[in-house]
Backbone bond lengths (Angstrom), bond angles and torsions (degrees), N, CA, C in turn:
res aa  C-N    CA-C-N  psi(-1)  N-CA   C-N-CA  omega(-1)  CA-C   N-CA-C  phi
1 M - - - 1.462 - - 1.521 108.85 -
2 R 1.305 115.54 155.37 1.458 121.36 -179.43 1.520 109.64 -114.96
3 L 1.328 115.31 129.63 1.454 123.31 174.52 1.520 108.83 -99.61
4 T 1.326 117.19 129.50 1.463 122.56 172.00 1.523 108.32 -119.60
5 V 1.330 116.20 127.95 1.456 121.53 175.98 1.528 107.90 -78.86
6 V 1.312 117.33 113.78 1.467 122.82 178.18 1.520 109.64 -90.73
7 G 1.321 116.78 -48.45 1.455 122.91 177.76 1.506 109.56 -144.33
8 C 1.347 117.10 140.60 1.461 119.85 -174.15 1.524 112.69 -140.82
9 S 1.329 118.23 9.30 1.455 120.49 -179.41 1.525 110.00 -75.47
10 G 1.319 116.76 138.42 1.450 121.19 -178.23 1.510 113.25 -89.35
11 S 1.315 116.12 134.37 1.466 125.79 172.02 1.525 114.52 77.87
12 Y 1.314 118.79 -31.67 1.465 122.47 175.33 1.526 107.81 -165.59
13 P 1.331 118.90 162.23 1.462 120.00 178.72 1.533 110.20 -62.26
14 G 1.321 115.91 139.49 1.452 120.64 178.58 1.512 111.64 -106.23
15 P 1.328 117.24 -177.85 1.462 120.19 -178.60 1.516 113.65 -68.00
16 E 1.330 117.34 -20.00 1.464 120.98 -177.44 1.520 113.28 -110.81
17 S 1.319 117.69 -8.29 1.466 118.65 -171.93 1.515 111.64 -158.15
18 A 1.330 114.65 149.16 1.465 121.63 166.75 1.523 109.19 -70.03
19 A 1.316 116.23 172.29 1.459 121.14 173.89 1.532 109.53 -74.22
20 S 1.315 115.98 -175.28 1.463 122.70 -164.54 1.526 114.13 -56.92
21 C 1.326 115.39 127.91 1.467 122.34 174.17 1.518 108.46 -168.92
22 Y 1.337 116.27 132.11 1.462 121.61 -176.72 1.525 108.77 -139.55
23 L 1.311 115.49 130.11 1.461 122.77 -177.97 1.518 109.33 -101.91
24 L 1.325 116.23 130.35 1.458 122.37 173.85 1.521 108.97 -116.82
25 E 1.349 115.60 133.20 1.460 121.66 -179.03 1.523 109.33 -132.25
26 A 1.323 116.27 143.64 1.463 121.71 175.73 1.520 109.07 -155.00
27 Q 1.320 115.50 148.69 1.459 121.63 177.08 1.521 109.82 -83.87
28 H 1.323 115.74 137.71 1.459 120.47 -178.99 1.509 108.59 -163.19
29 E 1.324 116.57 128.98 1.466 122.94 175.87 1.521 111.87 51.85
30 G 1.328 116.23 43.09 1.450 121.28 171.16 1.514 116.41 83.17
31 R 1.349 117.79 9.87 1.462 118.67 177.42 1.521 110.13 -149.47
32 T 1.324 115.99 170.86 1.453 122.13 176.44 1.521 109.93 -92.34
33 W 1.326 115.73 124.37 1.455 121.78 174.15 1.516 108.99 -96.26
34 R 1.324 116.53 142.84 1.465 121.65 -176.78 1.523 110.10 -134.84
35 I 1.323 115.25 129.29 1.460 120.30 170.97 1.527 108.10 -126.64
36 V 1.324 115.51 149.94 1.458 122.55 179.99 1.516 108.18 -116.22
37 M 1.318 116.26 124.86 1.457 121.88 174.75 1.530 108.19 -96.46
38 D 1.301 116.00 113.47 1.464 125.14 -177.59 1.528 111.30 66.82
39 L 1.327 114.46 151.66 1.464 121.64 -178.84 1.527 106.64 -147.81
40 G 1.337 113.90 70.67 1.453 120.90 -175.91 1.510 112.88 -74.84
41 N 1.333 116.02 175.05 1.464 119.54 -175.28 1.534 110.68 -63.33
42 G 1.340 113.55 132.76 1.462 122.46 -176.99 1.510 114.99 89.13
43 A 1.353 118.04 -9.08 1.460 120.33 -170.97 1.524 113.71 -79.06
44 L 1.333 118.14 -30.97 1.460 118.83 -175.18 1.516 111.22 -62.87
45 G 1.320 117.60 -42.92 1.457 119.57 177.94 1.508 111.63 -60.79
46 A 1.337 116.92 -44.24 1.462 120.72 179.82 1.523 111.65 -64.98
47 L 1.317 117.97 -32.50 1.468 121.29 -178.96 1.520 111.35 -58.37
48 H 1.329 117.89 -33.04 1.460 121.07 179.80 1.527 112.58 -57.24
49 R 1.326 117.85 -25.00 1.467 120.24 -179.82 1.527 112.14 -69.20
50 Y 1.327 116.97 -22.93 1.459 120.41 -169.17 1.523 113.68 -117.24
51 A 1.331 117.32 -20.33 1.467 120.37 -179.61 1.516 108.65 -163.23
52 D 1.321 116.12 153.79 1.456 121.24 171.42 1.526 107.37 -71.39
53 P 1.325 119.32 118.58 1.469 119.43 -178.72 1.524 113.71 -58.40
54 L 1.316 117.58 -22.42 1.460 119.60 178.04 1.526 112.31 -76.01
55 E 1.332 117.16 -8.41 1.464 120.97 179.68 1.524 112.34 -104.70
56 V 1.311 117.00 16.50 1.465 121.79 174.45 1.527 109.01 -83.31
57 D 1.328 116.55 135.29 1.464 121.03 -175.93 1.520 113.85 -92.53
58 A 1.335 118.07 -22.93 1.460 120.78 179.11 1.522 108.95 -167.09
59 V 1.328 115.37 155.11 1.460 122.68 174.51 1.526 107.70 -117.73
60 L 1.324 115.92 133.63 1.458 122.41 -178.99 1.523 108.41 -116.52
61 L 1.318 117.73 117.82 1.458 121.92 -178.42 1.524 109.80 -104.86
62 S 1.329 115.24 123.39 1.460 119.60 179.55 1.524 111.33 -72.89
63 H 1.335 117.68 -35.46 1.458 122.70 176.79 1.524 108.36 -167.79
64 L 1.328 116.60 -179.17 1.459 120.06 -166.39 1.524 113.77 -109.40
65 H 1.311 118.64 23.69 1.455 119.46 168.45 1.529 109.12 -73.81
66 A 1.337 115.87 149.38 1.463 121.15 -170.63 1.518 113.25 -57.62
67 D 1.333 117.23 -35.44 1.461 119.30 -176.82 1.520 112.74 -75.57
68 H 1.341 116.26 5.16 1.466 120.73 176.05 1.526 113.09 -124.76
69 C 1.344 117.98 -11.17 1.462 117.78 -174.19 1.525 115.55 -139.76
70 L 1.337 119.10 -12.75 1.463 119.29 -164.17 1.522 114.04 -66.11
71 D 1.336 118.88 -28.68 1.461 119.08 -179.15 1.521 113.06 -74.89
72 L 1.333 117.02 0.75 1.462 117.78 168.60 1.526 110.10 -62.61
73 C 1.334 117.73 -24.57 1.469 120.74 176.68 1.527 110.50 -62.27
74 G 1.321 116.90 -50.75 1.453 120.03 177.82 1.513 112.51 -64.78
75 Y 1.325 116.07 -34.77 1.462 119.59 179.77 1.527 110.33 -66.39
76 H 1.324 116.69 -35.38 1.469 121.36 173.66 1.531 110.43 -58.65
77 V 1.319 116.85 -45.31 1.469 120.82 179.17 1.529 110.41 -62.99
78 L 1.332 116.23 -45.83 1.465 120.39 -179.04 1.524 111.25 -58.17
79 R 1.320 116.58 -45.11 1.462 119.76 -176.47 1.532 112.02 -75.77
80 K 1.313 117.92 -27.42 1.468 120.99 -177.78 1.522 112.16 -82.24
81 Y 1.342 117.61 -38.57 1.466 121.18 -169.82 1.520 113.80 -115.78
82 H 1.302 118.36 13.53 1.464 120.60 -179.61 1.533 110.24 -58.91
83 P 1.346 118.49 143.99 1.466 120.41 179.80 1.521 114.43 -57.33
84 R 1.339 117.21 -23.11 1.469 119.30 177.18 1.518 111.72 -79.44
85 G 1.328 116.71 0.87 1.452 120.54 178.46 1.515 111.66 100.88
86 P 1.334 117.14 167.19 1.466 120.55 177.97 1.531 110.48 -55.63
87 Q 1.313 115.10 135.75 1.459 121.10 -176.45 1.527 111.21 -91.60
88 P 1.330 117.29 156.34 1.469 119.55 177.89 1.526 111.01 -59.93
89 R 1.319 115.17 149.45 1.473 119.50 176.15 1.525 109.96 -62.98
90 I 1.315 115.33 143.63 1.462 120.39 173.81 1.530 108.07 -124.31
91 P 1.338 116.93 154.87 1.465 119.23 179.33 1.525 111.65 -69.18
92 V 1.319 115.13 139.67 1.465 123.06 168.40 1.525 106.51 -125.00
93 Y 1.324 115.66 112.66 1.462 121.35 179.43 1.523 108.94 -95.08
94 G 1.324 116.25 138.61 1.458 119.77 179.01 1.511 110.82 -170.33
95 P 1.336 116.83 -175.84 1.459 120.23 177.77 1.528 112.10 -67.09
96 E 1.312 115.26 166.85 1.468 121.14 172.89 1.522 109.08 -53.22
97 G 1.342 116.95 133.85 1.448 121.42 176.99 1.512 115.28 92.45
98 T 1.327 117.94 5.92 1.461 119.85 -177.40 1.527 111.79 -61.75
99 A 1.316 118.00 -43.79 1.470 120.51 -177.16 1.528 110.87 -59.55
100 G 1.323 117.43 -45.97 1.453 120.51 179.92 1.517 112.62 -67.65
101 R 1.316 116.02 -39.75 1.476 120.27 178.86 1.517 110.75 -59.58
102 M 1.314 117.55 -43.60 1.459 120.45 -177.08 1.524 110.87 -73.47
103 A 1.324 118.06 -35.84 1.468 120.01 176.18 1.523 110.11 -61.15
104 R 1.321 117.13 -45.23 1.473 120.30 179.92 1.515 111.35 -65.67
105 A 1.329 116.97 -35.66 1.464 120.23 -179.36 1.523 111.52 -61.88
106 Y 1.349 117.40 -30.46 1.464 121.09 -179.63 1.523 111.73 -105.25
107 D 1.340 116.09 12.53 1.463 122.13 177.53 1.524 111.47 58.99
108 L 1.328 115.86 42.81 1.461 122.17 176.22 1.527 109.57 -104.15
109 P 1.323 118.01 151.17 1.463 118.66 168.64 1.521 108.89 -63.25
110 E 1.306 116.66 143.50 1.474 118.70 -175.43 1.519 112.21 -65.25
111 A 1.315 118.00 -21.69 1.460 121.02 172.85 1.537 107.89 -119.23
112 P 1.345 119.05 114.60 1.458 125.64 4.91 1.527 114.53 -87.83
113 G 1.339 119.48 -6.81 1.458 119.37 -176.85 1.521 110.75 60.10
114 M 1.311 115.77 -128.24 1.472 121.36 178.47 1.523 111.71 -106.19
115 T 1.344 116.78 16.24 1.458 119.28 -173.39 1.525 113.44 -72.78
116 E 1.335 118.47 -12.75 1.464 119.65 175.24 1.526 111.36 -79.88
117 E 1.320 117.34 -16.67 1.463 122.56 178.79 1.533 111.91 -104.26
118 F 1.342 115.93 -31.56 1.463 120.72 -174.13 1.518 110.76 -127.49
119 D 1.311 115.14 140.39 1.460 122.63 174.06 1.530 106.56 -96.85
120 F 1.339 115.87 93.34 1.466 120.41 -175.11 1.529 110.20 -74.00
121 R 1.325 115.46 131.02 1.457 121.94 -179.52 1.521 108.74 -133.10
122 V 1.322 115.91 141.82 1.469 121.83 -177.27 1.516 108.90 -92.79
123 W 1.333 115.69 136.39 1.454 119.47 177.80 1.519 111.34 -56.51
124 G 1.319 115.32 137.76 1.456 122.70 177.11 1.508 108.79 -158.14
125 D 1.326 116.37 -114.54 1.461 120.51 177.17 1.529 110.51 -67.40
126 P 1.349 117.42 159.29 1.469 119.62 175.66 1.523 111.03 -54.35
127 V 1.335 116.29 145.48 1.455 121.49 -177.31 1.520 109.75 -120.70
128 A 1.327 115.90 149.09 1.460 122.77 176.49 1.519 109.07 -107.34
129 I 1.327 115.87 130.11 1.463 123.10 176.68 1.517 106.49 -131.77
130 G 1.324 117.67 100.06 1.453 119.83 -174.14 1.520 109.87 56.75
131 P 1.338 117.98 -124.79 1.456 120.44 -178.46 1.526 113.29 -80.79
132 F 1.327 117.91 -7.90 1.456 121.54 -172.74 1.523 111.38 -93.24
133 T 1.316 116.08 137.64 1.454 122.19 166.42 1.518 107.09 -114.63
134 V 1.325 116.31 125.85 1.461 122.21 -173.01 1.525 109.18 -118.97
135 E 1.331 115.45 125.10 1.452 121.84 174.20 1.524 108.31 -112.86
136 A 1.323 116.91 124.54 1.457 122.69 177.44 1.517 108.92 -101.68
137 I 1.330 116.29 124.03 1.461 122.43 -174.26 1.523 108.49 -119.49
138 P 1.336 119.05 124.34 1.463 120.50 -179.36 1.530 111.94 -58.87
139 V 1.321 115.17 137.33 1.462 122.18 177.58 1.526 108.70 -128.40
140 E 1.333 116.39 174.71 1.469 121.53 -172.53 1.519 111.57 -94.20
141 H 1.329 116.19 117.87 1.452 123.48 -179.32 1.541 106.33 -159.67
142 P 1.325 119.88 162.65 1.467 118.99 -177.31 1.521 115.38 -65.84
143 V 1.317 118.15 -17.03 1.467 122.21 175.54 1.521 107.63 -122.20
144 P 1.342 118.93 163.78 1.468 119.10 175.85 1.523 110.72 -54.55
145 A 1.316 116.27 125.78 1.458 121.29 -173.05 1.521 109.56 -145.54
146 Y 1.326 114.57 153.72 1.455 121.18 -174.97 1.525 110.26 -135.85
147 G 1.326 115.41 140.30 1.452 120.85 161.79 1.515 108.19 -88.33
148 L 1.320 116.54 150.31 1.467 121.07 -175.44 1.525 109.99 -117.49
149 R 1.308 114.79 132.59 1.464 122.45 178.14 1.526 106.82 -117.66
150 V 1.325 116.76 115.44 1.460 121.82 -172.08 1.519 109.32 -121.09
151 T 1.324 116.49 129.84 1.458 121.19 174.93 1.516 109.71 -130.54
152 D 1.327 115.33 150.57 1.463 120.17 172.32 1.523 110.52 -114.59
153 G 1.329 117.19 17.24 1.455 121.89 -179.28 1.511 113.25 90.82
154 R 1.325 116.97 -12.76 1.470 120.81 178.42 1.514 112.20 -119.27
155 G 1.314 117.16 -33.17 1.458 121.27 -179.70 1.513 110.43 -141.33
156 T 1.327 116.12 162.38 1.462 121.50 -178.02 1.524 109.91 -129.70
157 L 1.327 115.29 127.56 1.456 123.55 173.39 1.516 108.57 -105.91
158 A 1.330 116.24 133.40 1.456 122.00 173.51 1.516 108.39 -113.74
159 Y 1.325 117.02 125.32 1.461 123.27 179.24 1.514 107.98 -118.24
160 S 1.321 116.51 121.72 1.463 120.24 -174.24 1.513 113.31 -69.62
161 G 1.376 118.05 -23.54 1.449 118.33 -162.83 1.514 108.16 60.21
162 D 1.324 117.72 -149.68 1.467 121.87 173.84 1.515 108.13 -103.47
163 T 1.335 116.80 127.92 1.451 119.78 -175.08 1.516 111.05 -162.48
164 A 1.307 116.07 153.91 1.452 122.56 163.09 1.533 107.97 -87.65
165 P 1.337 118.32 167.85 1.463 119.00 172.74 1.531 110.56 -55.69
166 C 1.322 116.78 131.51 1.462 120.15 -177.57 1.518 109.13 -165.70
167 A 1.331 115.81 168.69 1.461 120.72 179.51 1.520 111.27 -63.39
168 G 1.335 117.53 -32.93 1.458 119.88 178.60 1.515 112.10 -61.61
169 L 1.329 117.20 -42.13 1.463 120.11 177.17 1.520 110.91 -61.27
170 E 1.321 117.19 -40.98 1.465 120.37 178.55 1.531 110.67 -60.13
171 A 1.333 116.82 -41.37 1.463 120.49 179.89 1.517 111.45 -67.97
172 V 1.329 117.16 -38.92 1.460 120.52 178.58 1.526 110.45 -62.03
173 A 1.330 116.46 -43.57 1.465 121.41 -170.36 1.512 114.30 -81.87
174 A 1.322 119.30 -20.11 1.458 122.34 -166.91 1.532 113.08 -50.85
175 G 1.330 116.32 114.02 1.460 122.38 173.75 1.510 115.81 67.53
176 A 1.328 118.79 12.95 1.472 120.63 -176.46 1.526 110.95 -68.28
177 D 1.311 115.23 150.56 1.469 119.82 175.78 1.523 111.11 -70.22
178 L 1.340 116.77 -34.58 1.459 121.53 178.14 1.513 108.72 -141.68
179 L 1.338 116.11 129.95 1.457 122.51 174.22 1.515 108.41 -107.76
180 L 1.327 116.21 115.07 1.461 124.06 175.56 1.523 105.94 -97.29
181 A 1.336 116.13 104.82 1.454 120.65 -167.99 1.519 111.35 -121.80
182 E 1.324 115.39 133.22 1.463 120.11 177.48 1.526 109.94 -73.08
183 A 1.339 115.42 140.31 1.470 121.50 179.93 1.520 108.13 -135.55
184 S 1.326 115.79 74.24 1.459 121.49 -172.23 1.520 113.18 -83.10
185 F 1.329 116.29 -26.76 1.465 120.59 -173.09 1.521 110.72 -110.11
186 Q 1.347 115.71 159.02 1.455 122.87 172.27 1.531 109.37 -108.42
187 E 1.320 115.41 151.20 1.451 121.92 -169.20 1.523 113.86 -55.80
188 H 1.300 118.91 -44.13 1.457 119.90 -169.34 1.523 113.39 -101.53
189 D 1.310 117.26 9.54 1.454 120.33 175.90 1.532 110.09 -78.92
190 D 1.300 116.98 153.50 1.454 122.57 174.88 1.523 107.75 -86.13
191 T 1.322 116.10 92.80 1.462 121.19 -173.41 1.521 110.18 -117.60
192 P 1.326 117.83 152.89 1.467 120.03 179.45 1.525 111.02 -68.99
193 P 1.326 117.00 149.97 1.465 120.22 -179.13 1.519 112.57 -78.02
194 S 1.326 114.84 162.94 1.470 123.33 167.22 1.522 113.70 63.08
195 I 1.354 116.46 35.97 1.462 119.08 179.21 1.532 111.51 -126.18
196 H 1.338 117.67 -54.24 1.461 121.58 -170.37 1.520 111.27 -137.12
197 L 1.344 114.78 174.60 1.457 123.90 176.65 1.523 110.77 -103.15
198 T 1.318 116.41 152.66 1.454 122.36 165.24 1.524 109.14 -95.12
199 G 1.331 116.24 170.07 1.458 118.85 173.54 1.514 111.60 -58.36
200 A 1.350 116.04 -39.70 1.459 119.82 178.54 1.524 111.55 -62.86
201 D 1.342 116.43 -42.01 1.469 119.60 176.13 1.517 111.04 -57.68
202 C 1.330 116.45 -42.30 1.464 120.60 -179.81 1.528 110.73 -63.91
203 G 1.338 116.36 -44.04 1.451 119.75 179.11 1.521 112.20 -61.90
204 E 1.324 115.74 -42.51 1.464 119.20 178.55 1.526 111.45 -64.90
205 A 1.323 116.88 -41.64 1.465 120.19 179.35 1.521 110.92 -63.39
206 A 1.328 116.70 -42.08 1.464 120.42 179.23 1.518 111.14 -63.02
207 A 1.330 117.06 -42.17 1.463 120.55 -179.32 1.524 111.20 -65.91
208 R 1.329 116.98 -44.51 1.463 119.91 179.76 1.517 111.39 -64.81
209 A 1.317 117.25 -36.29 1.465 121.12 -175.38 1.525 112.94 -81.82
210 G 1.314 117.21 -17.46 1.464 119.84 -178.27 1.516 113.05 68.02
211 V 1.324 116.33 43.18 1.466 119.45 -178.17 1.530 110.18 -77.97
212 G 1.331 115.54 165.41 1.458 120.10 179.33 1.513 113.43 -83.18
213 R 1.329 117.37 -34.40 1.463 122.68 -178.27 1.518 108.70 -152.42
214 L 1.333 115.66 145.60 1.455 122.13 176.82 1.521 108.72 -115.92
215 V 1.339 116.35 128.00 1.461 122.71 176.40 1.525 107.27 -121.24
216 L 1.336 116.01 121.14 1.461 122.14 -178.54 1.517 109.74 -89.62
217 T 1.320 115.81 131.95 1.458 120.59 -177.41 1.526 109.72 -139.06
218 H 1.358 116.15 179.02 1.467 122.60 175.17 1.532 111.38 61.38
219 I 1.304 118.04 33.62 1.463 121.46 175.97 1.528 107.97 -84.16
220 P 1.326 118.74 122.05 1.473 120.50 -176.65 1.526 111.42 -65.56
221 P 1.319 117.08 153.11 1.461 120.38 -179.88 1.524 114.04 -60.77
222 W 1.339 118.21 -20.26 1.469 119.31 -179.41 1.526 112.95 -79.26
223 H 1.347 118.86 -7.50 1.461 121.57 178.55 1.525 111.21 -103.68
224 D 1.330 115.46 154.77 1.461 122.38 171.70 1.523 107.93 -85.93
225 P 1.326 118.68 114.22 1.466 119.48 -177.94 1.527 113.30 -57.92
226 Q 1.320 117.73 -28.34 1.462 119.12 -178.60 1.530 111.41 -67.93
227 V 1.317 117.03 -30.48 1.464 119.75 175.59 1.520 110.06 -65.52
228 V 1.321 116.18 -45.46 1.471 120.81 178.95 1.524 110.12 -63.14
229 H 1.327 117.10 -41.64 1.468 122.13 178.22 1.528 110.27 -59.58
230 A 1.319 117.01 -44.75 1.467 120.64 -179.08 1.522 111.40 -63.92
231 E 1.341 116.70 -38.74 1.457 119.85 177.68 1.525 111.27 -61.91
232 A 1.335 116.45 -43.41 1.463 119.70 179.04 1.518 111.11 -66.79
233 Q 1.312 116.61 -40.53 1.475 121.21 -177.46 1.527 111.68 -63.91
234 A 1.324 116.82 -29.14 1.459 120.60 178.54 1.529 112.11 -68.95
235 R 1.335 116.95 -19.69 1.479 121.12 -177.20 1.531 112.64 -113.72
236 W 1.326 117.26 -5.92 1.478 121.33 -171.85 1.525 108.50 -142.21
237 S 1.324 116.43 123.87 1.462 120.94 -175.75 1.519 113.77 -100.57
238 G 1.314 116.71 -0.35 1.457 119.90 -177.74 1.518 112.33 -87.69
239 P 1.351 117.21 -173.43 1.465 121.75 178.30 1.523 111.35 -57.21
240 L 1.321 116.24 132.98 1.459 122.00 -172.60 1.514 110.01 -142.55
241 D 1.342 116.54 129.28 1.466 121.77 179.41 1.523 109.80 -133.46
242 L 1.326 114.94 155.57 1.453 122.04 163.85 1.525 108.14 -93.23
243 A 1.317 117.63 130.84 1.465 120.48 176.52 1.523 109.74 -64.36
244 V 1.319 115.34 136.44 1.462 121.83 173.59 1.523 107.75 -136.81
245 P 1.321 118.06 146.78 1.469 119.47 -179.75 1.524 111.12 -57.28
246 G 1.336 114.96 135.34 1.453 121.02 178.91 1.513 114.35 91.17
247 A 1.328 118.24 -12.82 1.463 119.97 177.69 1.524 110.00 -65.46
248 T 1.328 115.95 141.33 1.459 120.76 179.27 1.523 110.01 -125.31
249 Y 1.312 114.96 149.81 1.454 122.79 178.87 1.517 109.00 -138.64
250 D 1.321 116.81 126.93 1.461 121.00 174.02 1.521 108.17 -92.21
251 I 1.311 115.73 124.98 1.465 122.46 -171.67 1.527 109.56 -115.09
């Protein structure tokens, strides 16, 4: 499967990138399947550079903070009012309450809300979407949040979502070919507990999990990414990248 970084800015869109959004593509049964992990503010426009949004098979939401889900509002408009006519419903997986949260975000009545465009499903057992099997594992964040573990039978991607160090992150990352890990905090800053990872946290998690590659993402525009990179490099000796829009990885 191929991972494309659509948006990687932490907490809000930055000058170089939209907020969190990652496209996964794989060939299966004679066609390309596409899933999108998170659709943060600014991401829908950027997605057009890499895929036709009407050819996405499912959206996977790690949690319901705006920088991970808000562009589902625009995607609702695109699918409802496109000149080719209303598009078929597609699955949107997320925490309990996703349908209501998105309806309120666009000032819609909760019934029907966006349910005519999206088939909202709550994370539970692993799900199959074409060639992809997706396991959502609860992680530590101020709202219900999940790390996502995605395999196509040949490779495994681990996506931290937003999380503090926790057992859930360890389970998401274990043995993955690529760990896409948020690094919102810096080591020596006075930051609140139980919200985000530092670069050092990411490096330690990658080393413990034995991953093949670590990609740091969700770095806020107020931080220098090279500082976060150096923190991770001090704890992790394997392949290490900073996520940038348009970067691709074959897994």
